Phi, psi and omega in degrees: 000142177284117185291351179298336180290347179259004177294147182226352186298333182279348184278155172300156186306319179304316181280333176297324179300329179274316187282327185300311182299323179287320177298317178298317177299316179302314180296320180294315180295322179297322180288317191274333187259146178286152177298147178164174185296321181291321177296316179300316180296316180297319179293321177298317180293323176296319177296317179298317179296316179300315180299319179295318182292320177296319177296323179296320179294327178294330184277359179280000000 
């Protein structure tokens, strides 16, 4: 997965607070886990969760 989707620096501060912990976790998992189907699936689900959380923060 392209890790650019987990970048958060471009977001407003309010959204960075939501996105940063997930982005940091994604980077750590990308570094620590071997490539494979399960890692790819996990990263896709983590990206989906991040998107949902950012949208939730937008609705506040």
